[in-house]
C-alpha positions, -999 to 999 in steps of 0.1 A, spaced: 677 -276 -90 673 -293 -64 702 -295 -35 698 -300 2 732 -301 9 744 -265 -6 742 -232 6 729 -224 37 699 -243 62 664 -239 46 632 -263 43 629 -258 9 657 -275 -10 651 -253 -37 687 -236 -59 677 -216 -86 710 -205 -102 710 -184 -126 744 -174 -147 765 -155 -171 788 -165 -196 814 -143 -215 830 -151 -247 864 -144 -265 871 -155 -298 902 -158 -317 898 -148 -358 900 -188 -358 872 -192 -337 892 -208 -308 878 -194 -279 908 -178 -263 890 -164 -232 860 -180 -209 840 -160 -176 818 -173 -157 792 -156 -132 768 -174 -108 747 -160 -92 724 -188 -67 693 -182 -53 678 -203 -25 648 -214 -15 632 -205 -46 630 -227 -77 621 -213 -116 608 -230 -142 630 -233 -174 617 -214 -202 598 -228 -226 613 -255 -252 645 -245 -227 673 -275 -227 652 -304 -251 
C-alpha cells in the first residue's frame, strides 16, 4: 500500500503491512476472541501472491 502521511518521513511512501489474525471459536461457530498482530515495513512494497484479493 502507499500512504505518505503514515509512519516516519521517507522519500518512498510505500508500506508493506503483513499481519496475523488469531481467532478462537465457540462450539456454536461464533468467534469468541480475536487477536491481530501487524508489522509495518516502511519504504518497501511487496506484491501480493498471485490470485490474492481477486
